C-alpha positions in Angstrom: -79.8 -86.8 -85.0 -78.7 -87.3 -81.4 -76.0 -90.0 -80.6 -74.9 -90.4 -77.1 -76.3 -87.0 -76.1 -74.4 -85.4 -78.9 -76.2 -83.7 -81.9 -74.9 -84.9 -85.2 -75.7 -82.5 -88.1 -77.1 -84.3 -91.1 -78.1 -81.8 -93.7 -81.4 -81.0 -95.5 -84.7 -82.8 -95.3 -83.8 -85.2 -98.1 -80.9 -86.7 -96.2 -82.9 -86.8 -93.0 -85.8 -88.5 -94.7 -83.5 -91.2 -96.1 -82.1 -91.8 -92.6 -85.6 -92.0 -91.1 -86.7 -94.6 -93.6 -83.6 -96.8 -92.9 -84.0 -96.4 -89.1 -87.7 -97.2 -89.2 -86.8 -100.6 -90.6 -83.3 -101.3 -89.0 -81.3 -104.1 -90.5 -83.9 -104.5 -93.3 -83.4 -103.7 -97.0 -85.3 -100.6 -98.1 -85.5 -100.6 -101.9 -84.2 -97.7 -103.9 -87.5 -97.5 -105.8 -89.5 -97.2 -102.5 -87.1 -94.4 -101.2 -87.6 -92.5 -104.5 -91.4 -92.9 -104.3 -91.6 -91.7 -100.7 -89.3 -88.7 -101.3 -91.1 -87.4 -104.4 -94.6 -88.7 -103.9 -94.6 -91.0 -106.9 -93.5 -88.1 -109.2 -89.7 -88.3 -109.1 -87.4 -86.1 -111.2 -85.2 -87.8 -113.8 -82.2 -87.6 -111.5 -84.0 -89.0 -108.4 -81.9 -92.2 -108.2 -78.7 -90.2 -108.4 -79.9 -87.8 -105.7 -80.7 -90.7 -103.4 -77.3 -92.2 -104.0 -75.8 -88.8 -103.1 -77.8 -88.6 -99.9 -76.6 -92.1 -98.9 -73.0 -91.2 -99.6 -73.3 -88.0 -97.5 -75.0 -90.0 -94.7 -72.3 -92.6 -94.7 -69.7 -89.7 -94.4 -71.6 -88.1 -91.5 -72.0 -91.4 -89.6 -68.3 -92.1 -90.0 -67.2 -88.7 -88.9 -69.5 -88.8 -85.8 -68.3 -92.3 -84.7 -71.9 -93.5 -84.9 -71.9 -97.4 -84.4 -73.8 -98.1 -87.6 -73.2 -98.3 -91.3 -75.3 -98.3 -94.4 -74.8 -101.4 -96.6 -75.7 -101.4 -100.2 -77.9 -104.5 -100.6 -79.8 -105.0 -103.8 -82.3 -103.7 -104.5 -81.6 -100.8 -102.1 -79.9 -100.0 -98.8 -79.8 -101.5 -95.3 -79.0 -99.7 -92.0 -76.9 -102.1 -90.0 -77.2 -101.1 -86.4 -77.8 -102.4 -82.9 -81.5 -101.9 -82.5 -81.2 -101.3 -78.8 -79.6 -97.9 -79.7 -82.8 -96.7 -81.5 -85.2 -94.7 -79.4 -88.3 -96.4 -80.6 -87.0 -99.8 -79.7 -86.1 -98.5 -76.2 -89.6 -97.0 -75.8 -91.3 -100.3 -76.8 -89.2 -102.2 -74.3 -90.0 -99.8 -71.5 -93.7 -100.0 -72.2 -93.5 -103.8 -72.3 -91.6 -103.8 -68.9 -94.1 -101.7 -67.1 -97.2 -103.9 -66.5 -97.1 -105.7 -63.1 -94.7 -103.2 -61.5 -95.8 -100.9 -58.6 -97.5 -97.8 -59.7 -94.5 -95.5 -58.8 -92.1 -97.7 -60.7 -94.4 -97.7 -63.7 -94.6 -93.9 -63.7 -90.8 -93.7 -63.7 -90.4 -96.2 -66.5 -93.1 -94.6 -68.6 -91.8 -91.1 -68.1 -88.4 -92.3 -69.3 -90.1 -93.8 -72.4 -92.1 -90.5 -73.0 -88.9 -88.4 -72.6 -87.5 -90.1 -75.8 -89.9 -87.9 -77.8 -88.5 -84.4 -78.3 -91.4 -83.2 -80.2 -93.8 -84.6 -82.8 -92.4 -87.7 -84.6 -90.5 -87.0 -87.8 -91.6 -83.4 -87.5 -88.5 -82.0 -89.4 -89.1 -84.0 -92.6 -91.6 -81.9 -94.2 -94.3 -84.6 -94.2 -92.3 -86.7 -96.6 -92.2 -89.8 -94.2 -95.0 -90.8 -92.1 -95.0 -93.3 -89.3 -98.5 -93.5 -87.5 -97.2 -96.4 -85.4 -94.9 -93.9 -83.5 -97.9 -91.8 -82.6 -99.8 -94.9 -81.5 -96.8 -96.0 -79.4 -96.6 -92.7 -77.6 -100.3 -92.5 -76.9 -100.1 -96.1 -75.3 -97.2 -94.9 -73.2 -99.1 -91.8 -72.0 -102.3 -93.7 -71.3 -100.4 -96.3 -69.2 -98.7 -93.5 -67.3 -102.0 -91.7 -66.6 -103.5 -95.0 -65.2 -100.4 -95.3 -62.8 -100.7 -91.6 -61.8 -104.4 -92.0 -61.0 -103.5 -95.1 -58.9 -101.1 -92.9 -57.0 -103.7 -90.2 -56.4 -101.9 -87.6 -58.6 -105.2 -86.6 -60.4 -104.5 -82.9 -60.1 -101.2 -83.2 -62.0 -102.6 -84.8 -65.1 -105.8 -82.8 -65.8 -103.9 -80.2 -68.0 -102.0 -82.7 -70.0 -105.0 -84.8 -70.5 -107.1 -81.9 -71.8 -104.4 -81.0 -74.3 -104.1 -84.6 -75.5 -107.8 -84.8 -76.0 -107.8 -81.7 -78.1 -105.4 -83.5 -80.4 -107.0 -87.0 -80.1 -110.7 -86.2 -79.5 -112.1 -89.7 -80.1 -109.8 -91.7 -77.8 -112.3 -92.9 -75.2 -109.6 -94.1 -72.7 -108.2 -90.6 -72.5 -111.7 -89.1 -72.1 -112.4 -91.6 -69.2 -109.1 -90.8 -67.5 -109.8 -87.0 -67.8 -113.4 -87.6 -66.3 -112.0 -89.5 -63.4 -109.2 -87.1 -62.6 -111.8 -84.2 -62.7 -114.2 -86.1 -60.4 -111.5 -86.8 -57.9 -110.4 -83.1 -58.0 -114.0 -82.2 -56.9 -114.9 -80.9 -60.4 -117.8 -83.2 -61.0 -119.6 -80.8 -63.4 -116.6 -80.3 -65.5 -116.2 -84.2 -65.7 -119.8 -84.4 -67.0 -119.1 -81.6 -69.5 -116.1 -83.6 -70.8 -118.4 -86.5 -71.4 -121.1 -84.4 -73.1 -118.5 -82.7 -75.3 -117.2 -86.1 -76.4 -120.7 -87.6 -77.0 -121.8 -84.6 -79.0 -118.7 -84.6 -81.3 -118.8 -88.3 -81.7 -122.4 -88.1 -82.8 -121.9 -85.1 -85.1 -118.7 -86.3 -86.8 -118.7 -90.1 -86.6 -122.4 -90.8 -86.2 -121.7 -93.0 -83.1 -122.5 -93.1 -79.4 -119.9 -93.5 -76.7 -118.9 -97.0 -75.8 -120.8 -98.9 -73.0 -118.0 -98.6 -70.5 -117.6 -94.9 -71.0 -121.4 -94.5 -70.6 -121.1 -96.6 -67.4 -118.4 -94.3 -66.0 -120.7 -91.3 -66.9 -123.6 -92.9 -65.0 -121.4 -93.4 -62.0 -120.3 -89.8 -62.0 -123.9 -88.7 -62.4 -125.0 -90.6 -59.3 -121.9 -89.4 -57.4 -120.6 -92.9 -56.9 -118.0 -92.5 -54.1 -116.2 -95.7 -55.0 -114.7 -93.7 -57.9 -112.8 -91.6 -55.3 -110.6 -94.5 -54.1 -107.4 -95.0 -56.3 -107.5 -98.5 -57.7 -104.9 -100.6 -59.6 -107.6 -101.4 -62.2 -107.5 -99.4 -65.4 -109.9 -96.4 -65.5 -111.7 -98.0 -68.4 -111.3 -101.7 -69.2 -110.0 -102.0 -72.8 -112.9 -102.8 -75.0 -113.9 -103.2 -78.5 -113.1 -100.0 -80.5 -110.8 -98.7 -77.7 -108.1 -101.3 -77.6 -106.1 -101.6 -80.9 -104.3 -105.0 -80.8 -100.8 -105.0 -82.0 -99.7 -108.6 -81.7 -97.1 -108.9 -84.4 -93.9 -110.5 -83.3 -90.6 -108.6 -83.7 -89.6 -108.1 -87.4 -86.7 -110.4 -88.4 -83.3 -108.9 -88.8 -81.0 -109.5 -91.7 -83.8 -110.0 -94.1 -82.7 -110.0 -97.7 -84.4 -110.5 -101.1 -88.0 -111.4 -101.5 -88.9 -108.2 -103.2 -91.1 -110.0 -105.7 -92.9 -111.9 -102.9 -93.4 -108.7 -100.9 -94.9 -107.0 -104.0 -97.2 -110.0 -104.5 -98.5 -109.8 -101.1 -99.1 -106.0 -101.3 -101.1 -106.5 -104.5 -103.6 -108.6 -102.6 -104.5 -105.7 -100.3 -107.2 -103.8 -102.3 -110.5 -105.0 -100.7 -113.1 -107.0 -102.5 -116.5 -108.3 -101.5 -115.0 -110.4 -98.7 -111.8 -110.4 -96.7 -108.7 -111.1 -98.9 -106.7 -114.1 -98.0 -103.1 -114.8 -98.9 -101.2 -118.1 -98.3 -97.4 -118.5 -98.2 -96.6 -122.1 -98.5 -93.1 -123.8 -98.6 -90.8 -126.3 -97.2 -89.4 -126.1 -93.6 -86.8 -123.4 -93.2 -87.6 -121.4 -96.3 -88.5 -118.2 -94.4 -92.3 -118.1 -94.5 -92.8 -116.7 -91.1 -90.0 -114.2 -91.5 -91.5 -112.9 -94.8 -95.0 -112.8 -93.4 -94.0 -110.9 -90.2 -91.8 -108.4 -92.1 -94.5 -107.6 -94.7 -97.1 -107.3 -91.9 -95.0 -104.7 -90.1 -94.6 -102.8 -93.4 -98.3 -102.6 -94.0 -99.5 -102.4 -90.3 -100.3 -98.6 -90.9 -102.9 -99.7 -93.4 -104.8 -101.6 -90.7 -105.7 -98.9 -88.1 -108.0 -101.3 -86.2 -105.2 -103.6 -85.3 -103.0 -106.6 -86.2 -103.7 -110.1 -84.7 -101.2 -112.8 -84.8 -101.4 -116.5 -83.8 -99.0 -119.4 -84.0 -101.2 -122.3 -85.1 -98.4 -124.8 -84.2 -99.4 -127.0 -87.1 -95.9 -128.6 -87.2 -94.6 -127.9 -83.7 -92.7 -130.9 -82.3 -93.3 -129.8 -78.7 -97.1 -129.1 -78.9 -100.3 -130.3 -80.6 -101.8 -128.0 -83.2 -103.8 -125.1 -81.6 -107.5 -125.4 -81.8 -109.4 -122.7 -83.7 -111.6 -122.2 -80.6 -108.6 -121.3 -78.5 -107.3 -118.9 -81.1 -110.7 -117.2 -81.3 -110.7 -116.8 -77.5 -107.2 -115.2 -77.7 -108.4 -112.8 -80.5 -111.7 -111.9 -78.8 -109.9 -111.0 -75.6 -107.3 -108.9 -77.6 -110.2 -107.0 -79.2 -111.6 -106.1 -75.8 -114.2 -108.8 -75.1 -114.5 -109.6 -71.5 -113.6 -113.2 -70.6 -117.1 -113.8 -69.3 -118.6 -112.7 -72.6 -116.6 -115.2 -74.7 -119.2 -117.8 -76.1 -118.6 -121.4 -75.2 -119.3 -122.9 -78.6 -116.8 -122.7 -81.6 -119.5 -121.5 -84.0 -120.7 -118.7 -81.6 -117.1 -117.6 -81.1 -116.5 -117.4 -84.8 -119.7 -115.5 -85.3 -118.9 -112.9 -82.7 -115.3 -112.6 -84.2 -116.8 -112.0 -87.6 -119.3 -109.5 -86.2 -116.6 -107.5 -84.4 -114.4 -107.3 -87.5 -117.3 -106.7 -89.9 -116.7 -103.0 -90.4 -113.1 -102.9 -89.2 -109.8 -103.0 -91.0 -107.7 -105.6 -89.2 -104.7 -107.7 -90.3 -104.8 -111.3 -89.2 -101.7 -113.4 -89.5 -102.0 -117.2 -88.9 -98.6 -118.8 -88.8 -97.7 -122.5 -89.3 -101.2 -123.7 -90.2 -101.8 -127.5 -90.2 -104.7 -127.6 -92.6 -107.7 -125.7 -94.0 -110.1 -126.9 -91.3 -107.9 -125.3 -88.6 -108.0 -121.9 -90.5 -111.6 -121.7 -91.7 -113.3 -120.5 -88.4 -110.8 -117.7 -88.1 -111.6 -115.9 -91.3 -113.4 -112.6 -91.1 -116.4 -111.8 -93.3 -115.9 -108.1 -93.9 -114.2 -106.8 -97.0 -111.7 -104.5 -95.2 -109.6 -107.1 -93.4 -106.8 -109.2 -94.6 -105.7 -112.7 -93.6 -102.2 -114.0 -94.2 -101.6 -117.7 -93.6 -98.2 -119.6 -93.7 -98.0 -123.4 -93.9 -95.6 -126.2 -94.7 -98.2 -127.8 -96.9 -100.2 -126.6 -99.9 -103.6 -125.4 -98.6 -105.4 -126.3 -101.8 -108.6 -126.9 -99.9 -108.6 -123.4 -98.4 -108.0 -122.0 -101.9 -110.9 -124.0 -103.2 -113.3 -123.0 -100.5 -112.5 -119.3 -100.1 -110.7 -118.2 -103.3 -107.5 -117.5 -101.4 -104.4 -116.7 -103.3 -101.4 -119.0 -102.7 -97.8 -118.4 -103.3 -95.2 -121.2 -103.1 -92.0 -119.8 -101.5 -88.8 -121.0 -103.0 -85.2 -120.6 -101.7 -83.4 -117.4 -101.9 -81.5 -116.2 -105.0 -77.7 -116.2 -104.8 -77.2 -112.5 -104.2 -79.8 -112.4 -101.4 -78.3 -115.5 -99.8 -74.8 -113.9 -99.7 -76.3 -110.7 -98.2 -78.0 -112.7 -95.5 -74.7 -114.5 -94.6 -72.9 -111.1 -94.6 -75.4 -109.5 -92.2 -75.7 -112.4 -89.9 -72.0 -113.0 -89.7 -71.6 -109.4 -88.7 -68.7 -108.4 -91.0 -68.7 -107.5 -94.6 -67.0 -110.1 -96.9 -63.4 -109.4 -97.8 -62.9 -109.6 -101.6 -60.8 -112.8 -101.1 -63.7 -114.5 -99.3 -66.4 -113.6 -101.8 -66.1 -116.8 -103.8 -66.0 -118.9 -100.6 -69.3 -117.2 -99.4 -70.8 -118.0 -102.7 -69.9 -121.6 -102.2 -71.2 -121.5 -98.7 -74.5 -120.3 -99.9 -74.7 -123.0 -102.5 -73.8 -125.7 -100.0 -76.7 -124.4 -97.8 -79.0 -124.8 -100.8 -79.9 -121.1 -100.5 -82.3 -122.2 -97.7 -82.7 -119.3 -95.3 -82.7 -121.4 -92.1 -79.4 -123.1 -93.2 -77.9 -119.8 -94.2 -78.7 -118.2 -90.8 -77.2 -121.2 -89.0 -74.0 -121.1 -91.0 -73.7 -117.4 -90.5 -74.3 -117.8 -86.7 -71.5 -120.3 -86.5 -69.2 -117.9 -88.2 -70.3 -115.0 -85.9 -70.0 -117.2 -82.8 -66.6 -118.7 -83.6 -64.3 -116.0 -84.7 -61.5 -118.5 -85.2 -63.5 -120.2 -87.9 -63.1 -119.0 -91.5 -65.6 -119.2 -94.3 -63.2 -121.7 -95.9 -63.3 -123.9 -92.8 -67.1 -124.0 -92.8 -67.2 -124.7 -96.6 -64.8 -127.6 -96.1 -67.0 -129.1 -93.4 -70.2 -128.6 -95.4 -68.7 -130.1 -98.6 -68.8 -133.6 -96.9 -72.4 -134.7 -97.5 -72.2 -137.1 -94.5 -71.6 -134.3 -92.1 -73.5 -131.5 -93.7 -76.8 -131.7 -91.7 -74.8 -132.1 -88.5 -72.8 -128.9 -89.3 -76.1 -127.0 -89.7 -77.3 -127.9 -86.2 -77.2 -125.5 -83.3 -77.9 -126.4 -79.7 -81.4 -124.8 -79.9 -83.8 -127.3 -81.3 -85.6 -124.6 -83.4 -82.3 -123.6 -85.0 -81.6 -126.9 -86.7 -82.2 -127.9 -90.3 -82.4 -131.5 -89.3 -84.9 -130.7 -86.6 -87.1 -128.7 -89.0 -87.0 -131.5 -91.5 -87.8 -134.0 -88.8 -91.0 -132.2 -88.0 -92.2 -132.3 -91.5 -91.3 -136.1 -91.8 -93.2 -136.9 -88.6 -96.3 -135.1 -89.9 -96.5 -137.5 -92.9 -98.7 -140.5 -92.9 -97.1 -143.9 -92.6 -97.3 -144.6 -96.4 -95.6 -141.3 -97.3 -93.0 -141.7 -94.6 -92.1 -145.1 -96.0 -91.8 -143.6 -99.4 -89.4 -140.9 -98.1 -87.3 -143.7 -96.5 -86.9 -145.4 -99.9 -86.3 -142.1 -101.7 -83.2 -141.8 -99.4 -81.8 -144.8 -101.4 -82.3 -143.2 -104.8 -78.9 -142.4 -106.2 -80.0 -139.9 -108.8 -81.5 -136.4 -108.7 -84.4 -136.6 -111.3 -87.3 -138.6 -109.6 -90.2 -140.0 -111.6 -93.0 -142.4 -110.6 -91.7 -145.6 -112.3 -88.3 -145.8 -110.6 -90.0 -144.9 -107.3 -92.5 -147.7 -107.9 -89.6 -150.1 -108.3 -87.9 -148.8 -105.1 -91.1 -149.1 -103.1 -92.3 -152.3 -104.7 -95.6 -150.8 -105.8 -97.3 -149.8 -109.1 -96.5 -146.6 -110.8 -99.9 -145.1 -110.3 -99.5 -145.4 -106.6 -96.0 -144.1 -106.8 -97.3 -141.0 -108.8 -100.0 -140.4 -106.2 -97.5 -140.6 -103.4 -95.0 -138.3 -105.1 -97.7 -135.7 -105.6 -98.7 -135.9 -102.0 -95.1 -135.4 -101.0 -95.0 -132.4 -103.3 -97.9 -131.0 -101.3 -95.8 -131.2 -98.2 -92.7 -129.8 -100.1 -90.6 -133.0 -99.5 -90.2 -133.0 -103.3 -91.0 -130.4 -105.9 -92.8 -131.2 -109.2 -90.8 -129.3 -111.8 -92.8 -130.6 -114.8 -95.4 -133.4 -115.3 -94.2 -136.5 -113.4 -90.7 -135.0 -112.9 -89.8 -134.4 -109.2 -86.7 -133.2 -107.5 -85.5 -133.0 -103.9 -83.7 -130.0 -102.3 -80.2 -131.1 -101.5 -80.7 -130.9 -97.7 -84.0 -132.8 -97.9 -82.2 -135.5 -99.9 -79.5 -135.8 -97.2 -82.2 -135.9 -94.6 -84.0 -138.8 -96.5 -80.6 -140.6 -96.7 -80.2 -140.4 -92.9 -83.8 -141.8 -92.4 -83.0 -144.6 -94.8 -79.9 -145.5 -93.0 -81.5 -145.6 -89.6 -84.9 -147.0 -90.4 -84.3 -149.6 -93.1 -82.7 -152.9 -92.5 -79.7 -154.1 -94.5 -81.9 -156.6 -96.4 -84.5 -153.9 -97.1 -81.8 -151.7 -98.6 -80.4 -154.5 -100.7 -83.8 -155.6 -102.0 -84.8 -152.0 -102.9 -81.5 -151.4 -104.7 -81.9 -154.6 -106.6 -85.5 -153.7 -107.7 -84.2 -150.2 -108.9 -81.2 -151.8 -110.7 -83.6 -154.3 -112.5 -85.9 -151.5 -113.4 -83.1 -149.6 -115.2 -81.7 -152.7 -116.7 -85.1 -153.7 -118.1 -85.6 -150.2 -119.4 -82.2 -150.0 -121.0 -82.6 -153.4 -122.7 -86.0 -152.5 -124.0 -84.8 -149.1 -125.2 -81.9 -150.7 -127.1 -84.4 -153.2 -128.7 -86.8 -150.4 -129.7 -84.0 -148.3 -131.2 -82.8 -151.3 -133.2 -86.1 -152.7 -134.5 -88.7 -150.0 -133.7 -90.9 -152.7 -132.2 -90.9 -155.4 -129.5 -93.0 -158.5 -129.2 -94.2 -157.7 -125.7 -94.1 -154.1 -124.6 -92.9 -154.0 -121.0 -95.5 -152.1 -119.0 -93.1 -152.3 -116.1 -91.0 -149.7 -117.9 -93.7 -148.0 -120.0 -91.9 -147.8 -123.4 -93.6 -148.8 -126.6 -91.8 -147.0 -129.5 -88.3 -145.9 -130.6 -89.3 -142.2 -129.9 -90.2 -143.1 -126.4 -87.0 -145.1 -125.9 -84.8 -142.2 -127.1 -86.7 -139.8 -124.7 -86.3 -142.3 -121.8 -82.5 -142.6 -122.4 -82.3 -138.7 -122.5 -84.3 -138.2 -119.4 -83.0 -141.1 -117.3 -79.3 -140.8 -118.4 -78.0 -139.3 -115.3 -79.9 -141.6 -113.1 -78.8 -144.7 -115.1 -75.2 -143.7 -114.6 -75.8 -143.1 -110.9 -77.3 -146.6 -110.5 -74.2 -148.0 -112.2 -71.9 -146.0 -110.1 -73.6 -147.1 -106.8 -73.7 -150.8 -107.6 -71.1 -153.3 -106.7 -68.4 -153.9 -109.4 -68.8 -157.7 -109.4 -72.6 -157.7 -109.9 -73.6 -159.1 -113.2 -76.6 -156.8 -113.7 -74.6 -153.8 -112.9 -72.0 -155.0 -115.6 -74.8 -155.5 -118.1 -76.2 -152.0 -117.4 -72.8 -150.5 -117.7 -72.4 -152.1 -121.2 -75.7 -150.8 -122.3 -74.8 -147.3 -121.0 -71.4 -147.5 -122.9 -73.4 -148.6 -126.0 -75.8 -145.6 -125.7 -72.9 -143.3 -125.0 -71.1 -144.3 -128.2 -74.2 -143.7 -130.2 -75.9 -140.7 -128.6 -74.1 -139.1 -125.6 -70.7 -138.0 -124.4 -69.5 -139.1 -121.0 -67.3 -137.2 -118.5 -63.9 -138.8 -117.6 -65.1 -140.2 -114.2 -68.1 -141.8 -115.6 -66.2 -143.1 -118.7 -63.5 -144.6 -116.4 -66.2 -146.4 -114.4 -67.9 -147.9 -117.4 -64.7 -149.0 -119.0 -63.7 -150.8 -115.8 -67.0 -152.6 -115.5 -67.2 -153.5 -119.2 -63.6 -154.6 -119.4 
């Protein structure tokens, strides 16, 4: 390893392989099991895990001794190389390649030479074949091809003939290289040799692949045959326009840093990969801020090598507050251009574009990532028909229609586990937690509801304000009235409140009104009948609305007709209720809810005493002593919350408090705070 032009000795191929795996996925967790599988080709010795731990220990020692500005963190279920990615050669090379387009030819050559110089031989050559990274080879070829185009534009055709010839020996089916060699030879007055290069490629492609050269390479061949003098003039246009089968799109956004957890979800996605009769489709659905895009992009980078024909990515803007959802026709145009279709050849009609897209991908293995989808109708025209491709969709709503129509597999993404949440905070904050701060960080993760967006914002505040301690932030977040405000950053896309606002605005008027009233609900266990009382509707309508809200992840249905709200979503609903409902609306809704629980408690007491009632109250839905006992058990916390939130002097509140005290004496134990409240009201 070379750091600041200084060679740092590492040791044997085992240690170097572990370092390579960690650096290929910087700031990401690489599981111990995966390291073992790669090092020993799925046949590890009994001591494999111990050996890997030894490699990591020695790597840490070498990095510390050499003063390398990076460290290896133990992050379950494996290890994470914490490093500034701008120090890694491959990151620098990608940046230089991205910077080159649009610059003068001489400047492009200089930049691309600098990028190419970062390779000091074949990638990962000293690892004995244990670790492979085909994306590094593809990156270097893209750099070289772009440099050859710039050199041809500068008239340096003599200089590149030898290098091109050697590259084609190693990459015989790369048409862009063949075209560049043909043009360089033609401009060097070696027309016959240029034609021989074409014939050699055409013969080998037919013999080994059973295919002919592409149309643009054939056109270049025809122009050389007829001695087209226009080829002699250097031109800023590429030697061969990227075309289907030549250009391999690589559109994935940068992989997220600080990723933690989600091993089960990553495994679930990978199990979808084996091809069937049609393209496999996976859906990641979940509430705003839960990390759907981060998971999709990270996994896509990990499996990109399994899709040699490219990776396509589109943000569908289904829930973008600044833009309308993207039309499928526009995404198809974007994809067709990326696959090498000329703009003039893109069909006008949506169906024709979709048909061409399916035709191009029919025999290719392409990964298609469609992020932030609005609904199934937006996605359906973008689905390949071939069995070798894979489509991954993310959305803030359940795409049950897409599952029904296509057989797609859907995974609902929940919040992070406590350990992964703490790891995310530690990485984003930039410093390992001091033992005395460990409990505070656990509290911070809990107050963020283990929601990845909230965790990242909290960690960013710690990193950006060194004078703030974890305890300071915990104190601020403990106050529910200011919690959402504390999880806002200046950027609108880095705000929990803004993310939840987008989801709320996407709801229809009926569901949005229901959320406003849910903001008044004082308990945590939500069911249709209390919601019917709040919203002044019948319980079947309330059930339908709750299930529709579950489809948008505003609530979650934990069991039949039992719903809960994430803490941050609950606080957001309270803000909406405070701003959108009048005082009289709030008073009337609270009164309806109080009367529901009072009617239920009185009916439950009567059923427990006598076993029957003369007129079963359909409003509450209890008809037997067993149902009454179950209702008290299930609604107990909510009943106490209604008492706690009501005014002390209200007669209905006092009646409900007395009933709660009666139930408590017979069936339940109360905590000190609740008991004190009931005693005060009853007395």
